[in-house]
C-alpha positions in Angstrom: 0.0 -0.1 -0.1 1.7 3.1 -0.9 1.9 6.5 1.2 -1.7 8.3 1.1 0.1 11.1 1.7 2.0 11.0 -2.3 -1.3 10.9 -3.7 -1.9 14.0 -6.1 -5.1 15.0 -7.7 -5.1 16.9 -10.8 -8.7 18.2 -11.8 -8.7 18.7 -15.6 -11.1 22.8 -15.8 -10.2 24.4 -18.9 -12.9 23.7 -22.3 -15.3 25.7 -23.1 -18.1 23.1 -23.1 -19.5 24.3 -26.7 -20.9 20.7 -27.0 -23.7 21.6 -24.4 -24.8 25.0 -25.4 -26.6 27.6 -24.9 -26.7 26.2 -21.4 -22.7 26.2 -20.9 -22.1 29.9 -22.4 -18.2 30.6 -23.0 -18.8 33.5 -20.1 -19.9 30.5 -18.0 -18.9 26.7 -19.4 -20.7 23.4 -18.1 -17.8 23.2 -15.4 -18.9 26.1 -13.1 -22.7 25.2 -13.1 -24.9 23.4 -11.0 -27.0 22.1 -14.0 -28.5 19.4 -12.5 -29.6 21.5 -9.6 -27.8 19.5 -7.0 -26.4 23.1 -5.2 -23.3 22.0 -6.2 -21.6 23.1 -10.0 -19.7 19.9 -11.7 -16.4 21.3 -10.5 -16.9 21.4 -6.9 -18.5 17.6 -7.2 -15.6 16.4 -8.8 -13.1 19.0 -6.1 -15.8 17.2 -3.7 -15.1 13.4 -4.2 -11.6 13.9 -5.2 -11.5 15.2 -1.7 -12.4 12.2 0.3 -9.5 10.4 -1.2 -6.7 12.4 -1.6 -5.2 14.8 1.0 -7.1 18.6 0.3 -3.7 19.9 -0.1 -2.7 17.6 -2.7 -5.5 18.5 -5.1 -4.6 20.6 -8.1 -6.7 22.8 -10.7 -6.1 23.1 -14.1 -8.2 26.5 -16.1 -7.8 28.9 -18.5 -7.1 32.3 -17.3 -10.2 33.3 -18.6 -11.9 31.0 -15.3 -9.2 32.1 -13.2 -11.7 33.7 -11.0 -14.8 31.2 -11.3 -12.1 28.5 -9.5 -11.6 31.6 -6.5 -15.1 31.2 -6.4 -16.1 28.0 -6.1 -12.9 26.1 -4.1 -12.1 29.6 -2.3 -9.8 27.5 0.2 -7.4 25.7 -2.9 -4.3 27.2 -2.1 -3.0 30.2 -4.9 -0.2 27.6 -6.0 -2.3 24.7 -6.9 -4.2 27.1 -9.4 -2.6 26.6 -12.4 -4.3 29.2 -15.6 -3.3 28.8 -18.8 -3.0 32.5 -21.0 -4.5 30.7 -24.6 -6.0 27.4 -24.8 -3.7 24.3 -26.0 -4.5 20.8 -25.6 -4.5 18.7 -22.2 -0.4 17.2 -23.0 1.1 20.2 -22.5 -1.3 21.0 -19.0 -1.6 17.8 -17.6 2.7 18.1 -18.6 2.7 21.5 -16.3 0.4 20.4 -13.6 2.9 17.0 -13.5 6.5 19.0 -13.3 5.2 21.7 -10.4 3.8 18.7 -8.3 7.3 16.7 -9.3 9.2 19.8 -7.8 7.8 19.6 -4.7 7.2 15.5 -4.9 9.6 12.9 -6.0 7.4 10.8 -4.9 4.5 11.3 -5.9 1.5 9.9 -7.4 -0.6 11.6 -9.6 -4.7 10.9 -11.0 -5.0 13.4 -13.6 -9.4 13.7 -13.9 -12.2 16.3 -16.1 -14.0 18.3 -14.0 -17.7 17.2 -15.7 -18.1 13.6 -15.4 -21.1 11.6 -13.4 -19.5 9.3 -11.1 -22.3 6.8 -9.3 -21.3 4.9 -6.6 -18.6 7.3 -5.0 -17.7 3.6 -3.1 -16.4 2.3 -5.5 -14.7 4.7 -7.9 -12.5 5.3 -4.4 -11.2 1.7 -3.9 -10.0 2.2 -8.2 -8.6 5.2 -7.8 -6.9 3.7 -4.3 -5.8 0.9 -6.4 -4.6 2.5 -9.5 -2.5 4.9 -6.9 -0.7 1.2 -5.8 -0.2 0.4 -9.0 1.3 3.7 -10.4 3.7 3.8 -7.5 5.0 0.2 -8.0 5.6 0.1 -11.8 6.2 2.6 -14.8 3.3 2.5 -17.0 0.4 4.4 -17.5 -3.1 3.3 -15.7 -6.0 4.7 -17.5 -10.2 3.5 -15.8 -11.8 1.4 -18.1 -15.7 0.7 -18.2 -17.6 -2.3 -19.6 -20.1 -0.5 -22.1 -23.7 -0.6 -21.6 -25.2 0.8 -24.9 -22.4 1.4 -28.1 -22.0 4.8 -27.5 -20.2 6.3 -31.0 -19.4 9.7 -28.3 -16.8 8.2 -25.8 -13.9 7.1 -26.2 -12.7 2.3 -26.4 -10.0 0.7 -25.0 -9.0 -2.6 -26.0 -8.8 -5.3 -23.5 -4.8 -7.4 -23.9 -3.0 -9.4 -22.0 -4.0 -9.1 -18.0 -1.0 -7.7 -15.6 -2.1 -8.2 -12.4 -6.0 -8.9 -11.5 -8.7 -6.3 -13.0 -5.3 -4.7 -15.1 -4.4 -5.2 -18.8 -2.3 -4.3 -21.5 -3.8 -1.6 -23.4 -3.8 -3.0 -27.2 -5.6 -0.3 -29.2 -7.5 2.8 -28.4 -10.3 4.3 -30.5 -11.4 8.0 -30.3 -15.4 8.1 -30.8 -16.5 5.2 -33.4 -19.5 5.1 -36.1 -22.2 3.3 -34.3 -22.0 0.2 -35.7 -18.2 -0.5 -34.8 -19.1 1.2 -31.6 -21.8 -1.8 -31.8 -19.4 -4.5 -32.9 -17.3 -3.6 -29.5 -19.5 -3.8 -27.5 -20.2 -7.5 -29.0 -17.1 -8.2 -29.1 -16.4 -8.0 -25.2 -12.6 -6.8 -25.6 -13.3 -2.8 -25.6 -13.8 -1.1 -22.4 -15.1 2.5 -22.8 -12.4 5.2 -21.7 -12.9 7.0 -19.3 -10.5 9.9 -19.4 -9.1 9.5 -15.9 -5.8 8.3 -16.0 -3.1 7.7 -13.2 1.8 7.4 -12.9 4.1 8.5 -10.2 5.2 11.8 -11.3 9.1 11.0 -12.3 7.4 7.7 -15.5 4.7 10.7 -16.8 7.4 13.5 -16.7 10.0 10.7 -18.3 6.9 10.6 -21.3 6.8 14.3 -21.4 9.9 14.8 -22.1 9.4 12.8 -25.4 6.8 15.0 -26.6 7.8 18.6 -25.0 11.9 18.0 -24.6 11.9 22.1 -24.5 9.4 23.0 -22.5 10.3 20.9 -19.8 13.6 22.0 -19.7 13.1 25.3 -19.2 10.0 24.2 -16.4 13.8 22.3 -15.2 15.7 25.4 -14.8 13.2 27.4 -13.3 12.9 25.5 -10.5 16.8 24.9 -10.3 17.2 26.9 -7.1 15.7 26.0 -4.2 12.8 27.7 -3.3 10.0 26.7 -5.6 8.8 29.8 -7.6 5.9 29.4 -9.0 5.2 32.8 -10.4 8.3 33.1 -12.3 6.9 29.4 -13.8 3.8 31.7 -14.2 5.4 35.0 -15.7 7.5 31.9 -17.7 4.0 30.1 -19.2 2.3 33.1 -20.1 5.2 34.1 -22.5 5.3 31.2 -24.4 2.2 28.9 -23.9 0.6 30.5 -26.8 3.8 28.0 -28.9 3.1 24.7 -27.3 1.7 22.7 -29.1 -2.6 21.9 -29.6 -2.3 18.3 -28.9 -3.9 15.8 -26.2 -2.7 13.0 -23.5 -4.4 11.2 -24.8 -2.9 11.6 -28.9 0.6 12.0 -27.8 0.9 10.5 -24.6 -0.7 7.1 -24.1 -1.9 5.9 -27.7 2.1 6.4 -28.5 3.6 4.8 -24.5 4.4 1.0 -25.0 4.1 0.8 -21.1 0.1 1.8 -21.2 -2.3 -0.7 -18.8 -5.8 -0.4 -18.2 -7.4 -0.9 -14.9 -11.1 -2.6 -15.4 -13.9 -0.2 -12.7 -16.9 -0.9 -12.0 -18.6 2.8 -10.2 -21.3 4.4 -12.7 -20.2 6.5 -15.0 -21.2 9.8 -17.9 -19.3 12.4 -19.6 -21.7 15.1 -19.2 -19.6 16.5 -22.0 -22.9 16.5 -24.8 -26.6 16.5 -25.1 -26.4 13.3 -26.6 -24.6 11.7 -23.9 -26.5 12.9 -21.1 -29.9 11.9 -22.0 -28.6 8.7 -22.6 -26.9 8.8 -19.2 -29.7 10.1 -17.7 -33.2 8.2 -16.2 -35.7 8.9 -18.5 -39.0 9.9 -17.4 -43.0 10.0 -18.6 -42.0 9.1 -22.3 -38.4 8.4 -21.8 -38.0 11.3 -22.3 -35.1 13.7 -19.5 -36.0 16.8 -17.9 -33.1 18.4 -16.4 -34.1 20.7 -13.4 -37.0 22.5 -14.8 -40.8 22.1 -15.0 -42.5 21.0 -18.5 -46.1 19.8 -18.8 -45.4 17.1 -21.3 -47.9 16.4 -23.6 -47.4 13.4 -26.6 -44.1 13.9 -26.2 -41.1 10.7 -26.6 -37.0 10.9 -26.3 -36.5 14.3 -25.6 -34.0 15.7 -23.1 -34.7 19.0 -21.3 -33.4 21.8 -19.6 -34.3 25.4 -18.9 -34.0 28.6 -16.3 -35.7 28.2 -13.6 -38.6 31.0 -14.2 -39.8 28.5 -17.2 -42.2 26.7 -18.1 -42.8 24.7 -21.0 -45.3 23.3 -22.4 -44.2 20.2 -24.8 -46.2 18.5 -27.0 -46.3 16.2 -29.8 -42.5 16.2 -29.5 -40.2 12.8 -30.2 -36.4 12.7 -29.8 -35.7 17.0 -29.4 -33.3 18.8 -27.0 -35.0 22.1 -26.0 -32.7 23.6 -24.1 -32.7 27.8 -23.5 -30.7 29.6 -21.6 -30.2 33.8 -21.3 -31.0 35.7 -24.4 -30.9 31.6 -26.6 -33.5 29.0 -27.2 -32.0 25.9 -29.0 -34.6 23.1 -30.6 -33.0 20.5 -32.7 -33.0 17.3 -33.7 -30.9 14.5 -30.2 -29.4 12.1 -33.4 -25.9 13.9 -34.4 -26.5 16.8 -32.1 -22.9 16.7 -31.0 -21.9 17.7 -34.5 -24.3 19.5 -35.3 -24.5 22.0 -31.9 -20.8 22.9 -33.1 -21.6 24.2 -36.1 -24.4 25.9 -35.3 -22.2 27.7 -32.1 -19.9 28.4 -34.8 -22.4 29.9 -37.3 -23.5 31.5 -35.2 -20.8 33.0 -33.7 -19.7 34.0 -37.4 -23.4 35.9 -38.1 -24.5 36.8 -35.0 -21.6 37.7 -33.3 -20.0 36.3 -29.4 -23.3 37.5 -26.7 -25.3 34.4 -28.1 -22.0 32.5 -27.7 
């Protein structure tokens, strides 16, 4: 069993959340919203969950400069040097490399779990058990470990992991990653029994994680090493360097840049309930259905011959929905969205880009 004081968490909270527009806006994306009316935002729920697993002083949040005030407002207990804010959006690889390096400077024996801020987890006890098992694995092996879940449906909006040989009980070598397959391929994956959903949560010890990043971002990490060569950790100097140079970093994800290219990647089979809350369709699939197989999210709605819809309205609205089948109905501030649920992820992205060009930023 590894020392829990060596266990750290990095929460990624810098996305713009455009696929859940109009409820998720550029000024306040989905991770900063109490989307389900539970009294806590997605970021706060994620923080609360990991605060039960790792020491609170070992939790770090990565975000964008535009959202620093939101993070500080929602997580006032987070220390200033535990909030890493980037001046421009890049992929998750530069973000995680920066966080891992800062943690490594503080504790060379650190084990790190990296998690998105916008996932629904059901079964906190089972989740904590998986994360702790992952920490034990990361502490003793030079591997990256991703968490996989047995798929319950052929979901084309998720990534899939193909299992290889068993390394130890419940842990398997990763044979391949497939990101967002077509529905017929997703069905084949589910039928085969070899493929698991990729939760996007992964663990590694800090030394090995940084070794992986040194191959992908050698000059970046060399400079971080120089900044921290002295005896005292100076996160303000590091922040100044980041803001000067971050725009030149590659726009690349951890999945593509590290996980898919590394030889030493394993998957831990997990059994907690999980949903990626990134799209309207995934929310519909993940949530409990009500009358007419509709998903009504914290909204006042009268349904009449309405089926298979997902509905999210402001508190001061009452909707009467009659004769509608398979649609998203979502309203926030100055925008009402009504569109077919099928293929909504790509459609919403396209609509957001079109509205941004034709109508301006006030609607985005």
